[in-house]
C-alpha positions in Angstrom: 70.2 136.2 136.4 68.8 133.0 137.0 66.6 132.3 140.1 67.7 129.2 141.8 64.9 129.0 144.1 62.7 128.8 141.2 61.4 124.9 141.5 60.0 125.0 138.1 63.5 125.4 136.4 66.1 124.2 139.3 66.3 121.4 141.7 68.5 121.7 144.9 71.0 118.7 144.6 73.0 119.3 148.0 73.4 121.8 150.7 76.6 121.5 152.9 78.8 123.5 155.3 82.3 123.5 155.5 84.1 124.9 158.7 86.6 127.0 156.8 87.3 128.9 153.7 89.4 127.6 151.0 90.8 129.7 148.2 92.3 129.0 145.2 96.2 128.8 145.5 98.6 126.2 146.8 97.4 122.5 148.0 94.4 122.5 145.6 94.1 118.8 145.7 94.1 118.6 149.2 91.6 121.5 149.7 89.3 120.0 147.0 89.4 116.8 149.0 88.5 118.4 152.2 85.5 120.0 150.4 84.5 116.4 149.0 84.8 115.3 152.6 82.4 117.9 154.0 80.1 117.3 151.1 79.7 113.6 151.2 77.6 113.6 154.3 73.8 113.1 153.1 74.9 113.5 149.4 72.2 112.1 147.3 72.9 108.6 146.1 71.5 109.6 142.5 71.4 113.3 141.4 68.4 114.0 139.1 69.4 114.2 135.4 70.2 117.9 134.9 71.0 120.1 131.8 73.9 122.0 133.7 74.9 122.9 137.6 74.9 126.1 139.4 76.3 126.9 142.7 75.4 129.3 145.6 78.3 129.9 147.9 78.2 132.1 151.3 81.4 132.7 153.1 81.3 134.0 156.9 84.7 135.4 157.7 86.0 135.9 161.4 87.9 139.3 161.6 90.2 141.0 159.3 93.5 139.0 160.1 94.3 138.2 156.6 92.9 139.5 153.3 90.3 137.3 151.5 90.0 137.6 147.7 86.3 136.2 147.3 86.9 135.4 143.6 89.3 132.7 144.6 86.6 130.5 146.5 84.2 129.1 143.8 87.1 127.6 141.7 87.9 124.7 144.2 84.3 124.2 145.1 83.2 124.0 141.3 86.3 121.6 140.7 85.4 119.4 143.8 82.5 118.0 141.9 84.1 117.4 138.5 84.4 113.7 137.5 87.5 114.2 135.7 89.2 116.3 138.5 88.1 113.4 141.1 89.5 111.0 139.1 92.8 112.8 138.5 92.8 113.6 142.5 92.6 109.9 143.0 89.7 111.0 145.4 88.3 108.9 148.1 84.7 110.4 147.5 84.1 109.6 143.9 80.3 109.7 144.6 80.1 113.2 144.7 81.1 113.4 141.0 78.1 115.5 139.4 79.5 116.4 135.7 82.4 115.2 133.6 84.3 118.4 133.3 83.6 121.9 135.0 83.7 124.1 131.6 80.5 125.9 130.4 78.7 123.1 129.2 78.3 121.5 132.7 78.6 124.6 135.2 77.0 127.8 134.0 76.7 129.8 137.2 77.8 130.5 140.8 76.7 133.4 143.0 79.1 134.2 145.9 78.6 136.3 148.9 80.7 137.1 151.7 80.3 138.5 155.2 82.1 139.0 158.7 81.2 137.7 161.8 82.3 138.1 165.6 82.0 134.2 166.3 85.7 133.7 165.9 85.1 130.9 163.4 85.0 130.9 159.3 82.9 128.9 157.4 81.3 128.2 153.8 77.9 127.4 153.0 77.4 125.6 149.6 74.1 125.0 147.6 74.4 123.1 144.3 71.5 123.3 142.0 70.7 121.8 138.9 69.0 123.0 135.9 66.1 120.6 135.4 66.4 118.8 132.1 63.8 119.2 129.5 
């Protein structure tokens, strides 16, 4: 397992919050665009050159009203930052494109955690890391 906090190996590209939890399923294009809209604030003008990227995702779920398959959360987030998918979606946020495609050459890891809260709100915290280029 990689330690994304190891600043000798990884750099934090961006951290943002989504005030919902999106899962893969219907209306993926709209969900990806909403993820990008939430990510655009304070997104770096130019990300450092990286060998590949990784994601750390934490979902904070309110209640048990509907089941949540946590494994369906990362797909939309990883796809949202793919330049190819951004172009296909005709996104208003091309600035968030980090890698040409979301395959193993460019995205090698994601960690996901989930928890419940009593606050009555769902949200998702996302951290994007880059493996420092050698």
